[in-house]
Structures are given as C-alpha cells and as structure tokens.
C-alpha positions in Angstrom: 21.2 -12.2 -7.4 17.7 -11.2 -8.5 16.2 -13.0 -5.5 18.7 -11.3 -3.2 17.8 -7.8 -4.5 14.1 -8.6 -4.4 14.4 -9.4 -0.7 16.2 -6.1 -0.2 13.3 -4.1 -1.6 11.0 -5.9 0.8 13.1 -5.5 3.9 16.4 -3.6 3.1 19.5 -4.1 5.3 23.3 -3.7 5.0 25.0 -2.4 1.8 22.5 -4.0 -0.6 19.8 -2.4 1.5 21.3 1.0 1.1 21.5 0.5 -2.7 17.8 -0.7 -2.7 16.9 2.4 -0.7 18.6 4.7 -3.2 16.8 3.0 -6.1 13.5 3.3 -4.3 14.2 7.0 -3.6 14.9 8.0 -7.2 12.4 5.7 -8.9 9.5 6.5 -6.6 9.8 10.3 -6.6 7.5 10.9 -9.6 5.1 8.2 -8.4 5.1 9.7 -4.9 4.3 13.2 -6.2 1.5 11.9 -8.3 0.1 10.1 -5.3 0.3 13.2 -3.1 -1.8 15.0 -5.6 -4.6 12.6 -4.6 -3.8 12.7 -0.9 -3.8 16.5 -0.8 -2.3 17.0 2.6 -4.0 20.0 4.4 -3.2 22.0 7.5 -4.4 20.4 10.7 -4.5 16.9 9.3 -2.9 13.7 10.6 -1.5 11.5 7.8 0.1 8.1 7.9 2.4 6.6 5.2 2.8 2.8 5.0 6.2 1.7 3.7 7.9 5.1 3.8 11.3 3.6 2.6 13.9 6.3 2.6 11.3 9.0 3.6 10.9 11.1 0.4 7.1 11.5 0.6 7.1 12.3 4.3 9.8 14.9 3.8 7.7 16.4 0.9 4.6 16.7 3.1 6.4 18.0 6.2 8.3 20.7 4.2 5.2 22.0 2.5 2.8 21.8 5.4 3.9 23.2 8.8 0.6 22.7 10.6 0.4 19.0 10.0 1.3 15.7 11.6 2.8 13.0 9.4 3.6 9.5 10.8 5.1 6.5 9.0 5.4 2.8 9.4 8.0 0.5 7.7 9.1 -3.1 8.5 12.7 -2.2 7.7 15.0 -0.9 10.5 17.5 0.2 7.7 14.8 2.3 6.0 13.9 3.9 9.3 17.5 4.8 9.8 17.6 6.4 6.4 14.3 8.1 6.7 15.2 9.5 10.2 18.2 11.3 8.6 16.1 12.7 5.7 13.4 13.9 8.0 15.6 15.1 10.9 14.1 18.7 10.8 10.5 17.4 10.8 11.2 15.0 13.7 12.9 17.8 15.7 9.8 20.0 15.1 7.5 17.3 16.3 5.5 17.0 13.1 7.1 13.7 11.9 7.2 10.4 13.8 8.5 7.2 12.2 7.9 3.7 13.4 9.6 0.4 12.6 6.5 -1.9 12.6 4.2 -3.9 10.3 1.0 -2.1 9.5 -0.9 -5.2 10.5 0.4 -4.7 14.1 0.3 -0.9 14.2 -1.9 0.4 17.1 -0.9 4.0 17.8 -4.0 4.9 19.8 -5.0 7.7 17.5 -6.7 8.1 14.1 -5.7 9.6 10.8 -7.4 11.8 8.2 -5.5 10.1 5.4 -3.4 7.0 5.0 -1.3 6.2 1.9 1.2 3.7 0.5 3.4 3.8 -2.6 4.9 0.6 -4.1 4.4 -1.3 -0.8 1.1 -3.1 -1.0 2.3 -6.2 -2.9 4.8 -6.8 0.0 2.1 -6.9 2.7 2.1 -10.4 4.4 -1.6 -10.2 5.5 -3.3 -7.6 3.2 -6.9 -8.2 4.2 -6.2 -8.0 8.0 -4.0 -4.9 7.3 -6.7 -3.2 5.3 -9.2 -3.8 8.1 -6.7 -2.4 10.7 -6.1 0.7 8.5 -9.9 1.3 8.3 -10.0 1.3 12.1 -7.1 3.9 12.1 -9.1 6.3 9.8 -11.3 9.1 10.9 -14.9 9.1 9.8 -14.8 9.7 6.0 -11.0 9.2 6.1 -9.3 8.0 2.9 -6.8 5.3 2.0 -4.7 5.7 -1.1 -2.7 2.8 -2.5 -0.3 3.3 -5.5 1.6 0.5 -7.1 3.8 0.3 -10.2 4.2 -3.4 -11.0 7.9 -4.3 -10.7 7.9 -8.1 -11.2 9.6 -9.6 -14.2 7.5 -9.4 -17.3 5.1 -6.8 -15.9 3.3 -4.6 -18.5 0.4 -2.2 -18.6 -2.1 -5.0 -18.4 -0.4 -6.2 -15.2 -1.2 -2.7 -13.7 -4.8 -2.9 -14.9 -5.3 -6.3 -13.3 -3.7 -5.0 -10.1 -6.1 -2.1 -10.0 -9.0 -4.5 -10.2 -7.5 -6.7 -7.4 -6.8 -3.8 -5.1 -10.3 -2.4 -5.6 -11.8 -5.8 -4.8 -9.5 -6.0 -1.7 -10.8 -2.6 -0.5 -14.4 -3.6 -1.0 -13.9 -6.8 1.0 -12.3 -4.8 3.8 -15.3 -2.5 4.0 -14.2 0.6 2.1 -16.5 2.8 0.0 -16.4 5.3 -2.8 -13.5 3.5 -4.5 -11.7 5.2 -7.4 -9.0 3.7 -9.7 -6.6 6.0 -11.6 -3.6 5.2 -13.9 -0.5 7.1 -14.9 2.1 6.2 -17.5 5.4 6.2 -15.7 8.4 4.3 -17.1 8.8 1.4 -17.4 5.1 0.4 -17.0 1.7 1.8 -16.1 1.1 2.8 -12.5 -2.2 2.3 -10.7 -3.6 4.4 -7.8 -6.6 3.1 -5.9 -8.5 5.2 -3.3 -11.2 4.2 -0.9 -13.1 5.9 2.0 -14.0 4.5 5.4 
C-alpha cells in the first residue's frame, strides 16, 4: 500500500490520486507560503512553478498580484484537472496558464523572472538536464527556488541538511550562481530551501 501511495504522490490519478492531491494541498500550504516569501512575486513578472500539484501556490500568487503572469508545469493530468478548477478565475483573466508536461521537455518560447518548485525536486527523472533547461528559461539574473521537506521513511532533520548540500551541488553543476540555503522547522521534519541565480 505504501508503494501505491508513493506512486500517487509522484503522478496522481484516480481516487487515490485525489486523496494524494488533498494531502499535498494541506501539508504543503505552510511550506508554499514560506517559499513564496523568498520568491517574492512582483508586478510585471513572469513566474513558473514546477510540480504545481492541486494549484495552491499558483492561486496564492494570482490572487495577490493582478499584474503578473504565472505559469505551471506538472507531469500529472489529474493534478492539472484539480489545479484548473482551483485557478479558474486566474485562467479566465489570462494571468494563469497550466501545462501537463515534464520540466525537462518544457519549451514555452518565453523566459521567466523566477522559477520555483515545492516538494517536487526528488521526483524529477533527469534533474541535471532539467536544471540546465530551467536555467535557459530564466531571464538574466533570474532566480530558481527549490524547497523540499524530506518525506521518505526514516527522514529526519539531518536528511534535510544533506538534501540541502546535494541540491546546492546540483545547482552549481548546472551553472547557477549566488546559491543560498535556508531551513525551516515544519512538522514532521526540517524543510530546506535552496535558491540560485542564472
């Protein structure tokens, strides 16, 4: 059963996918808000979220910033369906656009001021190639923010600290600069946020 639910968090579908989406929505709210304090969406910016899940962070940004463009990519068609519903107003106003695609393959033909991801990075199939692609999607001096709360069995605060080191190394290998690592205590374990500039 644990393996089945783990797959649902990666690519939710059906009834179990809906349950996974609800869990992600409630558990990620505090982490999303903390992450958005670093992203600091500003009027006139174009922002991309990777792994938007049920669409909480995108709705937060769109409802607080009228003069902004917020796009999202997620590999789950079920999550796109849920996020479309939660972000109906933003989509109708033309400030929200959601895609059902892997970030590795995402090529929108535009660039972004900021890109962020919450509790999604460990699920990426090709992290290095994806980080390189994201760097190409960023404006000059654009920033990538990756937040993760370790969810695997046996995870503890030290797991988050090791993850912070690993993500920092991954960003350096992909050509990012000015990398910063921050931590926040959110139940059940420490959460890490890593930021890097193009």
